TORSEDO-191218 format. One record per atom (N, C-alpha, C): residue in one letter; x, y, z. Coordinates in pm, whole numbers, padded with zeros to 5 digits, always signed. Layout:
<recs>
AXYZ/...
</recs>
This chain:
<recs>
M+07475+10261+09785/M+07423+10156+09747/M+07442+10012+09863/I+07334+09998+09913/I+07349+09865+09995/I+07343+09727+09949/A+07451+09617+09967/A+07406+09487+09931/A+07364+09430+10025/R+07274+09305+09988/R+07225+09169+10070/R+07324+09089+10045/R+07381+08995+10167/R+07514+08926+10168/R+07469+08802+10266/L+07488+08687+10198/L+07486+08570+10309/L+07594+08558+10360/V+07651+08549+10477/V+07771+08538+10567/V+07739+08403+10650/S+07882+08364+10689/S+07886+08255+10779/S+07957+08312+10884/R+07952+08278+11039/R+08047+08321+11120/R+08050+08195+11216/L+08162+08204+11262/L+08192+08087+11360/L+08243+08138+11485/E+08162+08147+11590/E+08209+08198+11716/E+08305+08127+11774/R+08398+08215+11880/R+08497+08134+11966/R+08431+08040+12072/D+08289+08026+12103/D+08237+07908+12158/D+08188+07800+12084/G+08212+07818+11969/G+08214+07696+11873/G+08055+07671+11802/S+07998+07825+11815/S+07834+07838+11779/S+07913+07905+11653/L+07777+07861+11516/L+07759+07905+11398/L+07634+07998+11370/R+07664+08086+11318/R+07555+08157+11278/R+07597+08176+11134/L+07454+08205+11046/L+07418+08211+10924/L+07318+08291+10910/R+07348+08457+10843/R+07274+08523+10826/R+07255+08585+10685/L+07159+08678+10678/L+07188+08776+10558/L+07218+08925+10634/R+07325+08984+10566/R+07370+09116+10609/R+07358+09221+10504/N+07292+09334+10559/N+07318+09458+10470/N+07473+09513+10477/E+07523+09548+10365/E+07651+09604+10364/E+07620+09749+10248/E+07708+09815+10326/E+07727+09930+10217/E+07865+09933+10118/I+07845+09943+09988/I+07911+09934+09881/I+07999+10040+09904/G+08135+10038+09913/G+08228+10149+09905/G+08280+10208+09758/S+08391+10266+09769/S+08405+10322+09629/S+08491+10204+09567/L+08517+10208+09449/L+08578+10082+09355/L+08722+10127+09310/A+08812+10052+09331/A+08947+10039+09282/A+08967+10030+09173/P+09040+10083+09109/P+09077+10117+08956/P+09033+09971+08866/N+09072+09858+08923/N+09033+09727+08841/N+08878+09653+08875/A+08846+09737+08953/A+08713+09653+09036/A+08584+09685+08928/L+08493+09587+08915/L+08353+09591+08885/L+08248+09576+08990/L+08159+09654+08986/L+08018+09614+09036/L+07927+09537+08973/L+07912+09437+09046/L+07788+09321+08969/L+07666+09348+09034/K+07553+09337+08919/K+07425+09308+08995/K+07397+09159+08974/V+07424+09056+09074/V+07433+08934+09065/V+07291+08871+09008/D+07294+08765+08945/D+07200+08707+08873/D+07156+08583+08961/A+07284+08506+08940/A+07262+08335+08973/A+07390+08293+09059/A+07390+08211+09102/A+07527+08173+09176/A+07473+07993+09186/P+07566+07932+09155/P+07556+07782+09194/P+07626+07767+09350/I+07556+07617+09379/I+07582+07607+09541/I+07693+07459+09502/N+07804+07486+09554/N+07883+07388+09481/N+07936+07298+09628/P+07957+07204+09616/P+08027+07123+09763/P+08108+07230+09846/A+08199+07292+09805/A+08311+07379+09870/A+08213+07508+09952/D+08095+07537+09862/D+08008+07619+09909/D+07945+07584+10047/L+07899+07492+10039/L+07840+07393+10157/L+07923+07393+10271/K+08026+07352+10234/K+08138+07327+10354/K+08156+07470+10420/A+08155+07571+10342/A+08221+07715+10379/A+08093+07766+10450/M+07968+07753+10438/M+07844+07759+10477/M+07829+07697+10624/L+07845+07575+10608/L+07797+07491+10757/L+07935+07460+10825/C+08037+07435+10814/C+08141+07381+10839/C+08102+07227+10887/N+08049+07162+10801/N+08033+07042+10798/N+07904+07001+10912/L+07835+07072+10938/L+07708+07023+11011/L+07612+06997+10911/E+07532+06898+10971/E+07405+06906+10917/E+07272+06996+10908/P+07207+07015+10794/P+07114+07113+10821/P+07035+07068+10911/D+07012+06927+10956/D+06916+06931+11081/D+06973+06947+11239/A+07080+06988+11237/A+07119+07025+11351/A+07124+07196+11373/L+07055+07262+11256/L+07063+07411+11296/L+06906+07455+11342/Y+06913+07590+11412/Y+06807+07627+11478/Y+06783+07766+11420/A+06649+07828+11428/A+06612+07977+11374/A+06646+08022+11535/V+06720+08159+11499/V+06706+08251+11600/V+06700+08421+11547/H+06604+08479+11652/H+06625+08621+11591/H+06682+08719+11703/D+06811+08747+11717/D+06876+08864+11787/D+06862+09000+11719/A+06963+09075+11767/A+06954+09201+11774/A+06982+09240+11600/A+07073+09116+11558/A+07114+09155+11423/A+07009+09111+11313/G+06904+09059+11394/G+06808+09000+11257/G+06775+08856+11261/E+06733+08809+11138/E+06689+08635+11180/E+06847+08587+11143/A+06847+08464+11203/A+06963+08388+11146/A+06954+08229+11172/L+07014+08137+11121/L+07041+07986+11140/L+07173+07975+11207/C+07138+07902+11330/C+07252+07852+11448/C+07250+07739+11441/G+07391+07719+11477/G+07405+07565+11535/G+07500+07589+11628/N+07568+07441+11642/N+07706+07432+11754/N+07776+07299+11712/L+07912+07358+11674/L+07998+07269+11650/L+08069+07169+11763/P+08095+07074+11742/P+08172+06975+11837/P+08277+07049+11850/P+08337+07027+11954/P+08479+07065+12015/P+08599+07061+11880/E+08588+06910+11859/E+08662+06875+11760/E+08637+06913+11621/L+08529+06959+11572/L+08504+07008+11434/L+08504+07175+11454/A+08510+07203+11585/A+08555+07368+11556/A+08667+07364+11556/K+08771+07273+11622/K+08893+07283+11629/K+08952+07319+11483/A+08901+07199+11421/A+08934+07171+11258/A+08919+07318+11172/F+08812+07395+11176/F+08779+07526+11146/F+08830+07663+11218/G+08926+07598+11307/G+08964+07732+11405/G+09026+07852+11358/W+09091+07840+11216/W+09107+07968+11142/W+08986+08040+11119/R+08878+08013+11130/R+08780+08088+11086/R+08712+08171+11201/L+08758+08144+11335/L+08688+08198+11461/L+08692+08332+11478/G+08555+08359+11494/G+08543+08549+11502/G+08551+08613+11347/V+08550+08551+11233/V+08555+08602+11098/V+08407+08577+11003/D+08368+08682+10967/D+08219+08680+10873/D+08309+08653+10763/M+08242+08507+10710/M+08309+08484+10578/M+08173+08489+10473/P+08195+08603+10368/P+08115+08590+10228/P+08087+08455+10178/L+07965+08429+10137/L+07938+08295+10072/L+07913+08304+09930/G+07949+08203+09868/G+07926+08178+09724/G+08051+08205+09642/N+08123+08103+09582/N+08261+08110+09518/N+08247+08168+09372/E+08130+08134+09326/E+08151+08193+09180/E+07995+08240+09155/G+07955+08296+09033/G+07836+08343+08970/G+07861+08429+08895/T+07723+08459+08824/T+07738+08533+08707/T+07652+08664+08736/G+07642+08829+08665/G+07556+08937+08679/G+07652+09038+08572/I+07554+09154+08571/I+07594+09239+08480/I+07653+09345+08554/V+07781+09386+08520/V+07868+09513+08540/V+07787+09662+08515/I+07740+09694+08613/I+07697+09823+08656/I+07779+09954+08700/A+07868+09935+08726/A+07968+10065+08763/A+08112+09967+08751/A+08204+10077+08736/A+08343+10002+08733/A+08425+10126+08770/G+08541+10054+08805/G+08684+10156+08860/G+08714+10262+08720/E+08843+10297+08736/E+08896+10391+08629/E+08981+10333+08549/A+09017+10204+08560/A+09082+10138+08462/A+09007+10121+08353/D+09141+10165+08233/D+09057+10121+08063/D+08978+09974+08086/S+09047+09884+08126/S+09022+09735+08146/S+08894+09709+08198/A+08870+09798+08322/A+08717+09772+08369/A+08602+09861+08311/Q+08655+09979+08267/Q+08551+10058+08226/Q+08499+10005+08098/Q+08569+09928+08042/Q+08531+09894+07882/Q+08414+09773+07913/L+08399+09723+08003/L+08277+09606+08065/L+08176+09634+08115/I+08170+09772+08126/I+08010+09834+08189/I+07899+09775+08104/G+07815+09745+08146/G+07683+09659+08083/G+07698+09509+08040/K+07851+09468+08037/K+07854+09346+08004/K+07831+09246+08095/R+07783+09119+08037/R+07773+09010+08136/R+07927+08928+08179/V+07936+08895+08250/V+08053+08826+08308/V+08030+08732+08412/S+08124+08618+08430/S+08105+08505+08525/S+08239+08519+08575/T+08238+08484+08702/T+08359+08518+08796/T+08369+08428+08920/A+08478+08393+08948/A+08530+08298+09089/A+08571+08392+09180/T+08463+08439+09302/T+08486+08532+09357/T+08421+08522+09491/R+08465+08515+09612/R+08392+08492+09733/R+08298+08595+09753/G+08176+08556+09789/G+08066+08664+09801/G+07962+08651+09696/M+07943+08582+09628/M+07822+08548+09493/M+07704+08569+09580/Y+07669+08516+09679/Y+07539+08511+09726/Y+07491+08607+09791/S+07486+08742+09725/S+07435+08862+09723/S+07389+08893+09610/D+07317+09020+09653/D+07212+09072+09499/D+07321+09156+09440/H+07428+09240+09518/H+07565+09283+09437/H+07688+09245+09493/C+07798+09266+09416/C+07931+09203+09443/C+08032+09302+09371/I+08118+09330+09474/I+08219+09376+09375/I+08366+09255+09373/V+08411+09245+09203/V+08481+09180+09181/V+08623+09235+09099/D+08719+09193+09093/D+08833+09230+09002/D+08810+09196+08843/C+08830+09263+08773/C+08774+09250+08649/C+08901+09142+08553/N+09004+09103+08628/N+09092+09015+08582/N+09058+08922+08620/D+08972+08880+08708/D+08900+08754+08736/D+08801+08692+08708/C+08753+08768+08557/C+08655+08767+08505/C+08635+08680+08344/L+08519+08622+08323/L+08517+08552+08195/L+08396+08649+08153/V+08421+08724+08025/V+08330+08793+07955/V+08241+08727+07858/L+08107+08694+07900/L+08004+08653+07799/L+07921+08701+07720/S+07832+08639+07655/S+07749+08716+07554/S+07630+08747+07680/S+07574+08859+07615/S+07441+08886+07711/S+07322+08798+07667/S+07331+08724+07582/S+07222+08625+07501/S+07247+08497+07589/S+07350+08483+07633/S+07372+08357+07708/S+07273+08283+07838/P+07198+08186+07837/P+07113+08185+07953/P+07186+08200+08108/V+07133+08250+08187/V+07170+08290+08315/V+07226+08148+08337/E+07134+08040+08349/E+07179+07904+08417/E+07312+07876+08353/L+07350+07881+08222/L+07473+07847+08177/L+07580+07935+08215/C+07593+08062+08223/C+07655+08165+08264/C+07712+08131+08430/A+07627+08102+08504/A+07637+08098+08640/A+07729+08008+08686/A+07746+07887+08614/A+07880+07801+08654/A+07952+07794+08535/A+07984+07912+08494/A+08105+07901+08357/A+08230+07903+08398/F+08270+07938+08522/F+08385+07962+08572/F+08485+07811+08615/V+08413+07794+08765/V+08505+07685+08805/V+08505+07591+08787/N+08378+07506+08732/N+08399+07343+08670/N+08464+07388+08515/P+08422+07485+08425/P+08453+07455+08257/P+08622+07498+08317/M+08662+07598+08403/M+08814+07622+08401/M+08886+07468+08445/T+08841+07425+08569/T+08891+07330+08637/T+08899+07196+08516/A+08813+07180+08428/A+08825+07057+08333/A+08933+07120+08234/L+08948+07243+08198/L+09049+07249+08095/L+09191+07252+08157/A+09184+07292+08303/A+09298+07300+08390/A+09361+07161+08420/M+09266+07070+08426/M+09317+06925+08476/M+09388+06852+08329/L+09340+06882+08222/L+09390+06834+08083/L+09555+06931+08086/E+09546+07053+08115/E+09655+07137+08102/E+09748+07052+08205/T+09719+07007+08326/T+09812+06990+08434/T+09854+06833+08362/M+09752+06756+08279/M+09795+06616+08245/M+09921+06640+08147/R+09882+06713+08073/R+09968+06757+07928/R+10117+06786+07993/N+10129+06906+08094/N+10225+06950+08146/N+10304+06796+08228/G+10231+06760+08252/G+10329+06642+08359/G+10363+06519+08277/G+10324+06527+08125/G+10370+06435+08033/G+10278+06310+08043/H+10167+06295+08083/H+10064+06196+08082/H+09990+06204+07980/N+09931+06105+07933/N+09842+06060+07818/N+09681+06042+07825/G+09697+06005+07954/G+09515+06000+07986/G+09480+06009+08118/L+09368+06014+08161/L+09349+06038+08301/L+09235+05978+08382/L+09226+06015+08512/L+09122+05918+08553/L+09061+06028+08645/L+08915+06011+08686/L+08855+06108+08749/L+08767+06033+08829/T+08728+06066+08967/T+08636+06012+09042/T+08523+06101+09088/A+08423+06032+09129/A+08303+06133+09136/A+08278+06157+08996/A+08245+06127+08876/A+08266+06136+08768/A+08141+06151+08709/A+08006+06158+08766/A+07906+06150+08719/A+07839+06315+08760/S+07947+06414+08818/S+07907+06508+08850/S+07867+06593+08758/N+07850+06726+08776/N+07826+06821+08670/N+07967+06863+08625/L+08077+06865+08695/L+08219+06866+08658/L+08253+06746+08571/G+08216+06611+08626/G+08264+06519+08576/G+08197+06486+08443/K+08087+06522+08419/K+08026+06550+08284/K+08084+06639+08172/M+08142+06758+08231/M+08228+06840+08169/M+08354+06780+08117/V+08392+06730+08200/V+08551+06622+08162/V+08511+06550+08050/N+08383+06454+08068/N+08372+06360+07965/N+08379+06413+07824/R+08300+06522+07799/R+08286+06559+07691/R+08401+06634+07639/L+08456+06701+07745/L+08624+06750+07697/L+08709+06673+07647/C+08710+06547+07712/C+08820+06442+07664/C+08764+06388+07555/E+08654+06396+07538/E+08587+06332+07398/E+08645+06397+07268/A+08592+06540+07298/A+08642+06642+07154/A+08783+06653+07169/E+08882+06635+07297/E+09027+06653+07287/E+09096+06514+07204/G+09017+06407+07247/G+09069+06288+07169/G+09163+06235+07326/V+09102+06265+07423/V+09198+06201+07565/V+09141+06090+07666/P+09228+05975+07671/P+09143+05879+07747/P+09127+05883+07865/L+08976+05850+07899/L+08933+05869+08049/L+08870+05774+08110/V+08928+05752+08223/V+08858+05647+08336/V+08774+05745+08443/N+08654+05670+08407/N+08558+05747+08519/N+08537+05643+08620/I+08515+05702+08758/I+08505+05606+08881/I+08378+05656+08911/V+08263+05607+08954/V+08161+05663+09033/V+08097+05553+09152/R+07994+05581+09230/R+07975+05550+09356/R+07830+05472+09331/S+07778+05464+09226/S+07624+05397+09221/S+07606+05358+09046/D+07492+05295+09064/D+07441+05247+08964/D+07385+05365+08871/R+07297+05459+08965/R+07252+05579+08902/R+07359+05678+08824/A+07470+05701+08902/A+07599+05767+08845/A+07622+05678+08731/R+07611+05551+08693/R+07707+05449+08585/R+07611+05536+08500/D+07452+05493+08501/D+07376+05539+08390/D+07379+05661+08344/A+07396+05746+08412/A+07442+05917+08390/A+07529+05914+08272/L+07647+05849+08308/L+07754+05847+08213/L+07722+05781+08093/L+07711+05663+08105/L+07676+05581+07990/L+07527+05635+07860/E+07472+05743+07929/E+07359+05844+07862/E+07485+05900+07743/L+07560+05949+07813/L+07673+06026+07764/L+07778+05970+07669/G+07775+05837+07652/G+07851+05789+07590/G+08005+05752+07613/A+08009+05737+07765/A+08138+05746+07809/A+08177+05586+07778/D+08310+05552+07794/D+08339+05445+07728/D+08378+05338+07886/H+08458+05410+07964/H+08532+05348+08079/H+08481+05393+08236/I+08334+05280+08255/I+08286+05364+08382/I+08300+05237+08518/C+08366+05300+08592/C+08415+05172+08731/C+08351+05227+08850/N+08237+05119+08906/N+08164+05183+08983/N+08222+05097+09131/S+08272+05231+09213/S+08312+05164+09341/S+08257+05048+09425/S+08115+05047+09423/S+08083+04977+09500/S+08026+04844+09438/D+08066+04817+09330/D+08082+04714+09269/D+08169+04561+09324/P+08144+04468+09351/P+08258+04381+09363/P+08371+04337+09292/N+08359+04366+09190/N+08454+04347+09085/N+08508+04497+09050/F+08516+04586+09103/F+08546+04717+09127/F+08688+04695+09062/R+08792+04660+09161/R+08922+04637+09144/R+08982+04582+08958/D+08926+04468+08946/D+08941+04431+08833/D+08859+04492+08683/H+08765+04576+08698/H+08683+04667+08622/H+08799+04797+08608/L+08855+04837+08713/L+08925+04938+08735/L+09083+04899+08649/I+09131+04794+08682/I+09291+04758+08587/I+09255+04731+08471/N+09154+04697+08422/N+09118+04675+08286/N+09100+04782+08198/A+09040+04890+08273/A+08989+05043+08217/A+09156+05104+08208/L+09244+05100+08295/L+09393+05157+08328/L+09460+05084+08184/V+09463+04954+08182/V+09503+04918+08090/V+09489+04947+07921/E+09366+04977+07898/E+09311+05010+07795/E+09324+05175+07755/T+09361+05230+07877/T+09340+05378+07833/T+09525+05452+07847/G+09579+05352+07956/G+09691+05379+07990/G+09715+05521+08079/A+09583+05562+08127/A+09601+05675+08220/A+09714+05653+08350/T+09756+05754+08403/T+09873+05748+08468/T+09859+05876+08564/I+09775+05938+08539/I+09724+06065+08636/I+09606+06076+08666/A+09543+06085+08816/A+09419+06100+08873/A+09372+06193+08940/F+09246+06241+08926/F+09199+06364+09012/F+09108+06322+09103/D+09109+06342+09235/D+09042+06275+09305/D+08947+06358+09391/A+08817+06372+09368/A+08712+06465+09422/A+08700+06381+09567/T+08696+06263+09591/T+08679+06195+09711/T+08732+06259+09852/G+08864+06240+09821/G+08963+06292+09943/G+09006+06219+10083/G+08900+06108+10079/G+08910+06066+10163/G+08898+05904+10203/G+08925+05801+10272/G+08895+05643+10282/G+09015+05595+10194/A+09004+05478+10144/A+09088+05380+10094/A+09059+05433+09925/L+09036+05491+09854/L+09013+05488+09724/L+09145+05531+09667/A+09200+05638+09703/A+09350+05700+09658/A+09459+05557+09642/G+09429+05477+09732/G+09557+05343+09727/G+09521+05274+09658/Q+09351+05245+09608/Q+09305+05158+09536/Q+09354+05180+09385/I+09347+05342+09364/I+09370+05370+09245/I+09519+05368+09200/L+09575+05402+09291/L+09736+05392+09241/L+09801+05226+09280/H+09741+05150+09306/H+09793+05018+09324/H+09722+04948+09167/A+09607+04992+09159/A+09554+04952+08982/A+09631+05030+08885/M+09678+05138+08897/M+09778+05178+08768/M+09898+05119+08800/E+09950+05064+08918/E+10098+04983+08902/E+10067+04854+08857/V+09942+04764+08867/V+09906+04633+08829/V+09879+04643+08647/A+09838+04795+08606/A+09795+04793+08484/A+09946+04818+08376/L+10016+04896+08436/L+10179+04948+08412/L+10239+04788+08389/A+10227+04724+08472/A+10316+04590+08492/A+10248+04476+08386/R+10134+04479+08384/R+10072+04407+08285/R+10056+04461+08128/S+10056+04587+08102/S+10044+04654+07999/S+10196+04644+07900/A+10323+04647+08000/A+10435+04701+07950/A+10531+04577+08016/G+10488+04489+08098/G+10572+04424+08127/G+10699+04442+08247/I+10642+04589+08281/I+10769+04661+08371/I+10750+04639+08503/S+10825+04536+08569/S+10780+04538+08706/S+10958+04532+08769/G+10974+04498+08924/G+11062+04486+08948/G+11071+04499+09145/P+11192+04504+09202/P+11140+04516+09356/P+11083+04621+09421/Y+11086+04726+09328/Y+11049+04892+09376/Y+10939+04930+09244/G+10898+04835+09224/G+10764+04849+09127/G+10797+04921+08975/S+10736+04953+08882/S+10719+05006+08777/S+10793+05145+08788/T+10872+05202+08694/T+10949+05319+08687/T+10879+05417+08654/I+10752+05420+08581/I+10700+05535+08507/I+10606+05572+08647/G+10603+05686+08626/G+10525+05784+08745/G+10403+05796+08733/K+10317+05745+08873/K+10180+05781+08865/K+10117+05875+08978/Q+10081+05942+08920/Q+10024+06102+09008/Q+09868+06099+09050/L+09845+06095+09154/L+09725+06130+09227/L+09723+06248+09266/Y+09600+06351+09253/Y+09586+06477+09287/Y+09433+06486+09344/I+09452+06514+09482/I+09311+06516+09575/I+09256+06674+09522/F+09150+06704+09475/F+09120+06833+09455/F+08964+06845+09510/G+08898+06752+09605/G+08801+06784+09702/G+08790+06683+09821/G+08652+06708+09878/G+08647+06616+10018/G+08516+06581+10032/L+08452+06512+09960/L+08352+06425+09956/L+08316+06312+10049/D+08487+06262+10112/D+08433+06169+10221/D+08554+06240+10310/P+08512+06309+10446/P+08578+06328+10533/P+08674+06242+10611/A+08653+06120+10587/A+08760+06025+10654/A+08899+06050+10597/P+09002+05983+10702/P+09156+06013+10684/P+09183+05940+10548/V+09271+05956+10443/V+09300+05876+10359/V+09419+05810+10392/T+09380+05662+10370/T+09442+05534+10403/T+09499+05468+10279/F+09605+05423+10261/F+09628+05324+10172/F+09759+05230+10224/P+09792+05074+10171/P+09878+05008+10190/P+09958+05049+10068/R+10125+05026+10111/R+10252+05056+10034/R+10255+04957+09905/N+10148+04958+09810/N+10130+04820+09737/N+10152+04867+09619/F+10210+05005+09567/F+10227+05050+09432/F+10368+05088+09396/G+10477+05015+09436/G+10604+05046+09387/G+10671+05198+09464/M+10743+05267+09381/M+10803+05369+09454/M+10785+05498+09339/A+10732+05460+09256/A+10724+05579+09143/A+10553+05644+09128/W+10555+05736+09276/W+10428+05778+09249/W+10431+05918+09345/N+10331+05948+09327/N+10310+06121+09422/N+10187+06115+09436/I+10133+06167+09543/I+09994+06228+09577/I+10011+06365+09629/G+09932+06432+09611/G+09950+06599+09609/G+09792+06683+09617/G+09757+06790+09655/G+09658+06873+09661/G+09671+06958+09505/W+09540+06988+09499/W+09508+07057+09339/W+09403+07136+09355/L+09424+07247+09352/L+09345+07356+09358/L+09356+07474+09230/L+09255+07458+09174/L+09212+07541+09025/L+09321+07690+09023/Q+09256+07765+09156/Q+09290+07873+09173/Q+09486+07906+09171/S+09545+07807+09239/S+09670+07793+09254/S+09746+07738+09109/E+09632+07645+09038/E+09698+07573+08921/E+09688+07688+08794/L+09608+07795+08805/L+09583+07877+08696/L+09725+07980+08694/M+09729+08005+08829/M+09879+08087+08834/M+10013+08031+08787/K+09975+07884+08757/K+10144+07822+08692/K+10129+07862+08554/F+10014+07890+08482/F+10002+07856+08355/F+10043+08011+08315/S+10064+08025+08179/S+10088+08172+08117/S+09979+08239+08093/P+09983+08391+08108/P+09852+08472+08071/P+09766+08413+07957/A+09865+08365+07833/A+09805+08357+07722/A+09739+08217+07710/T+09784+08139+07792/T+09705+07994+07819/T+09588+08004+07871/V+09604+08099+07998/V+09447+08120+08050/V+09352+08173+07968/A+09405+08274+07886/A+09305+08392+07812/A+09264+08257+07706/A+09338+08175+07650/A+09272+08070+07559/A+09183+07974+07623/M+09216+07938+07757/M+09107+07862+07816/M+08963+07939+07825/K+08979+08092+07888/K+08833+08162+07879/K+08790+08137+07752/S+08853+08147+07636/S+08824+08184+07483/S+08727+08035+07472/Y+08798+07934+07500/Y+08729+07786+07486/Y+08618+07803+07572/V+08599+07809+07705/V+08480+07788+07744/V+08359+07895+07694/R+08395+08039+07655/R+08284+08118+07586/R+08277+08057+07460/D+08364+07980+07382/D+08293+07941+07272/D+08209+07798+07261/R+08214+07707+07391/R+08168+07607+07412/R+08067+07546+07557/L+08031+07688+07589/L+07986+07695+07702/L+07844+07635+07680/G+07770+07611+07541/G+07628+07569+07542/G+07642+07406+07515/D+07770+07373+07496/D+07757+07213+07513/D+07855+07127+07570/I+07984+07144+07546/I+08085+07103+07670/I+08061+07166+07799/F+08025+07275+07835/F+08052+07315+07969/F+07905+07355+07988/S+07821+07268+07955/S+07689+07331+07996/S+07676+07286+08129/S+07573+07286+08249/S+07543+07235+08365/S+07411+07238+08344/E+07374+07139+08445/E+07224+07104+08534/E+07216+07133+08655/F+07102+07201+08656/F+07051+07204+08815/F+06936+07170+08872/A+06927+07097+08979/A+06769+07030+09020/A+06665+07138+09074/G+06678+07272+09112/G+06622+07385+09112/G+06659+07507+09139/T+06587+07603+09207/T+06668+07731+09220/T+06607+07777+09338/I+06657+07873+09415/I+06637+07946+09556/I+06666+08059+09563/G+06613+08137+09615/G+06685+08270+09686/G+06735+08286+09794/L+06802+08423+09834/L+06863+08428+09930/L+06805+08373+10054/E+06670+08469+10080/E+06602+08411+10181/E+06586+08295+10252/Q+06529+08184+10110/Q+06521+08053+10191/Q+06687+08006+10207/M+06790+08042+10228/M+06899+07973+10246/M+06927+07995+10389/L+06794+08056+10450/L+06822+08066+10610/L+06706+07960+10649/R+06663+07840+10541/R+06571+07760+10597/R+06617+07623+10593/P+06610+07564+10738/P+06679+07431+10731/P+06659+07307+10636/D+06537+07341+10584/D+06496+07222+10492/D+06526+07227+10325/T+06565+07380+10296/T+06598+07445+10195/T+06730+07373+10161/L+06820+07415+10281/L+06955+07376+10311/L+06971+07195+10277/Q+06881+07158+10360/Q+06877+06977+10317/Q+06870+06938+10180/A+06808+07024+10090/A+06780+06963+09954/A+06885+06991+09895/C+06993+07114+09943/C+07123+07139+09859/C+07202+07085+09900/M+07200+06996+10005/M+07318+06929+10034/M+07295+06792+09948/D+07194+06734+09882/D+07185+06673+09785/D+07278+06667+09686/I+07392+06636+09678/I+07479+06663+09568/I+07539+06521+09489/R+07421+06416+09470/R+07447+06332+09399/R+07420+06373+09237/T+07443+06284+09152/T+07421+06323+08992/T+07256+06416+08992/G+07274+06540+08959/G+07203+06623+08926/G+07155+06704+09037/G+07210+06708+09146/G+07144+06720+09253/G+07208+06890+09274/K+07252+06955+09217/K+07357+07088+09246/K+07206+07202+09221/W+07213+07292+09283/W+07100+07395+09312/W+07181+07529+09279/L+07088+07594+09206/L+07128+07759+09163/L+07073+07819+09256/V+07116+07950+09298/V+07084+08072+09386/V+07064+08182+09304/K+06919+08241+09286/K+06910+08359+09225/K+06843+08451+09329/P+06906+08585+09372/P+06929+08654+09451/P+06791+08690+09485/N+06684+08739+09406/N+06553+08761+09443/N+06442+08660+09392/H+06484+08542+09385/H+06404+08420+09342/H+06299+08381+09514/H+06201+08362+09502/H+06079+08349+09607/H+06024+08229+09628/S+06025+08075+09539/S+06006+07977+09553/S+06071+07872+09534/L+06067+07757+09626/L+06148+07661+09620/L+06060+07538+09551/
</recs>
């Protein structure tokens, strides 16, 4: 069997090539599943892997010995940042859904033949893909493909954030870029679980989207009174852990400083080294490519670190991960539902205008890839 797969390759001269490639599917390992892929979402991380931070209007079409491709040239500093990718064909698409049409010899794989699964595995922008059965979430065959396509990364991320919060002894959390598909899931999940949540957004449009969900604490970072609103929200919620999708600029420092002020205001705890209550900020995205900058105005009881879903899941017990998957399966139609702006096919991903539309990752801007879809 031959699979069509979208791959991105960064050459040593700094040129980027994005193309559809035909690959022969080999034998299956014992735990492997062969999926007929139905749909896969385009997440911000997918766009970064696809384009290495190039803008779509910097791409041009070529036809070489390997067929049609989109090409672009990275400036030297950008090519250096992605140096680990030089000369490597990177399969694209980090999650998706499909039907299992073949499986390895392990019983755990064989019993999934004919089942619909969702998975977080690189290479989902393909009409067929091999995945490990242990990395899958088994879903009802009657579940809408659009829901199943994004049933792994964002839902499991939302649940893992709450698990990280609880394991760290925190009682409320803060989320940036909070009107995204993930942010809406976190809002619905926190409401269901009774967890206080502070939302940071960057526009009135995003604020209005969360107001429609009934969110209580929404702070617009473009508002001139953002600092005061943020401190008040932190006083009311007691949130001392933040998950930042922005990943650049001054926002991380603003959050930690606001937490420090809120702690001093609500508990009257302060001193030459600030409060003794720990403040934790995790960066899990990179919507802002600028360096992270902050003044040291939030005491000494703080930590900043990276947070990656796959790494966090490895810290949890198998029973905890299984319970998380069950939670997603039971609430896929409400808490963990996703919204998409449109649908495209694999061939359309070689059109700069299509990619430009996919770059619109504002509220409601996420796109869905269906391998055999033929209209934008």
